[in-house]
N, C-alpha and C positions, 0 to 999 in steps of 0.2 A: 663697477660699480653698483651693479645690480646685486653681486653677492656680498659686498659691503653693507646694502641695504637688508638685505634678507638677514645674512648675521646681526644686526643691530635691532632690527624687528623680533626676531626667537630668541636672541638675550636679553633682550628687557620687555619684553611680551608687549610694546606698543602696537594700537591700533594702525590700519592705515591712516586715518586723520592726523592721531600723534606721529607717527613716523612723517608725514610731511612738514609739518609742523616743526621738527627735530632738523630736517634737513635744511629749513629755510631758518633756523637758528645758527646752525653750527659756521654756515658761511657768514653771518653778521659777528659771530664772535672770534672767527679768523680774521675779519678785515679788521675788527676794533683792537686785537691784538697785535696785529702788523701796523697798525695807526700809533698804538701806545709806542710799541718799540722803535717807530721812524720819528719819534717827537721827543721821546724820553732824552733828557740831558745826561742823566745816569749812563743811559746807555750808550750813547756817543762817547761819552769819555770814557768809560768803563766796557768796552766791547767784548771783553773776555770775563763777565761777569753775568750769571745766571740765575742773578736773584729776582727778578723780573718775569724769568721763565719759570721758574720755579711758583711765582706766585697766581700767573696766568693758568699754568695748569691746575693748581690747587683750586681756582676759581671755576675752571672748566669741570674739574671732578666734581667738586661742590653742587654743581649746577645739574650733570647728570644722575648724582644721588637723588638730589631733589625731585627728578624728573622720575628714579624710579619708586620711590616715595609716593609720588605723587599718583603715579600710574602705575600699579604694583602687576606684577604678572598676572595673569588669569588662573586659576585654580577649580580642581574639581569641588564644586561642594561636597559631594555624598560619593563613596566609592563605588564602583563600577558593581552590578551585579548582575546574577545570569537573567535576560531578558527575552522577550518574543518580539523579533521586529515586526511584527504584522499586528500587534495589538499595543504596543508602548506607546505611550501619550507625548504630547510637547512640552508638558510640564517635567514630567522623569527625563527626556533628552535634558531639556535646560538644566534642571539638576545637576544633571553630569558633566555641565561646562561645555557641550556640544555648541559649534557655531550657530549664531541664528538663521542664518540663511540655509544651512543643514537641515536644521530643524522644520524649516518653513516647506523646503523641497521634501523631506521626507514625509510630513503630514498632508501634505499637496498630492504628494503623487498617489497617496493610499485613497484620497478622496476621490482622485479621479479614479478610480477602479484598479490601480496597479496593486500588484502584489509583492512582497517583500517577504521572503521565507528565509532565505538564508544569505550570506555572507557576495554570493556572487550580483543577488539582486541590490544589495547596496551601492555596489559601484554604479549603479543608473544614475542615483543621486546628483544634482548638483550641490558639488561643496566638499564631496567625499573624496581623501586621497590616501594613497596607499598606508601612509604612516597612522591615520587616524582609524583605517579598515584592520590594520596590524592589529589596534588596541581594541577594537571592539568584536574582533571574530571569536575569541574565545569565550567570550559570556553569550554568545547568541545558543539561544535554543530553540528548537524546531518544536511546530506542531504535531502530538500525538496522535495517529490515526487512530479511533477505535475500532475497533476489529468487532462486526457486529458477532455476537454468540451463532454460532450453529446449533438451531435446534435438532434434537434428536429425534432421528428419522423412524416414523411409525412403521413397521412392516406389517403386510397384509396375507392372510393364507389366502394363499392360491385355490383352495380347495372349497372356499368361503366367498371370497367374492364376486363380487355382481359385475357385468357389464359394465356400470358406470365406475367402480374403481378401475378397470382397463383401462378406460377411457382420457383417464387422466394422464397415462404414460404418453409422451410424445411420441408421435409415429401410429397412435392405433386409434381408429375412427370406430366408428357404428359397426361396420362391418367386421372388422378383427373381432374387435372384445364380443361381439356375439358368437364368432368362430370359435374362440377361445373356449368360453362357455360350454359349446356346444359339443366341441370335441373334447372336453370334461367329463361331460355327461355321458358321452357314448364310452367312454374308456372305462368309467366308475370312479373317477377322481385320478389324480394326478399324484403319483407314487415318485416322481423323480422331476427336478425342474428342468432336464434337458427335453423332457416330452414335449415341450413348446415348441421345441424345432421342427417338431410333426405337424404343428397347424399351419396350414395351408395359406400363403401371404404374409407367414410372419418374417421379415428379415431377422436377420441374426442379432443386429445393432438394437433392434428392438427388443428381441428375446433377452441379449443382455442385460437392457433394463428393466427387464420384467423381475428377471432373478435378483438383483439388486434391491427390488421394494415388497418383494412375496416371498413367501417363504413355504413349507410342506411342515405340518405339526407332524412331531414326533409320534403320536399316539392315532394317528390319521389311519383309519382301516378303508381301502377301497373297496367298492360296492364290488360283490365276488358272484361268479355262475358256478353252480352245482353241477356239477358233471354228472352226476347220476339221476339227476330230473330235468336237465336243459332241454330245452326245444332247437331244434335247428334254426328257427327266425332269430331268438336270442343271441345264437351260439355267430352267426353268420352277420349279426348286428356291431359285434366288437370290431372294433378297428383294428385289431393285431391278426383276423381270421377273414378267409376269404370264405365263399359259400361252399366252394367244392373241399376247403379243408374242413368247415364244418359238416359236412355231410360225412366224411370219412371218421372223425371222430365219433359221429354215432353211429355208425357202421359196426367202429372196432367196438362200442360200447355194447351193442345189441350181440355180438360176437362172444363176449365176453361175459353175459349173464348179466346185462344192465348195472353192471358195477365196473367205476372206470377211478382209478388214482391218477391224480398229476402226475406223475413220472410216467405212466402208462402210454402217455403220448408219444413219448421220445421214441416208442416204437413204431408209429407212422412216419413213412418216408418223406411225408412232406411236413411233418415239425423239426427244423432243424434247431440244435442247441440256443442258438442265439433268438430264434423266434419264442422258443420255448421262457428262457429268461424274461424276455420280456411280457409274456403270458401269464406266466406263471403267479403274481400278484393278485390278477384277477380270477383265479379260479379256487375251487375247493372241492 
């Protein structure tokens, strides 16, 4: 019986109220039809005649047809179009023929703070079924998240930056920033970014961050030491020379007529090739 009701309701587009009225009307018609057959003299005299049956069926058919005309199947007033479930209004939903209960559930859910962003969220609404969801799903569009434009990073010259600039790097405080600047001054300037690893207390992760945000200008020229006139104090202050090594350089210069070329330092046993390569940019 339930399946028959569903069939009639879907086929003729009856509402619940109309369906109840129809179910009450049909038994009445059936009783009237049986009563008519029972009292019909012609039926009693001619039991094989089907004229009355035809007339009764015709009457029932006309009645059903009149019901269809009176209560036409609801149709969508406007065709479906792509929509955002999180912003669509009740008027739009109504114009597409959605059930009133579903529309109230839809708008009420959003007013209560619920988010409806996709088809899965629509299943939470009262009155939504798989059939209707299948119709709406292809038209659902999602909010396009705007990706903020990345600001172009401005690199800073590591040999011109002050301690304030270095403190902007995560992991560098006042002490470390001061050490970076002080070590730069002792060297005569950074000629390679990996020299930052030589600054006491700088973690390798922090150095990697500095390398990403600072650079060495191609035309940078470090402060150099004149080997022909340098004094012991000046040589010994350089981070790449010890006091003993500085004394040996001056002694070698004195032995060779107070004139010294950079490559002459390789003649000293205390100056290795590696040390010479590091020290060479700072000598003339």
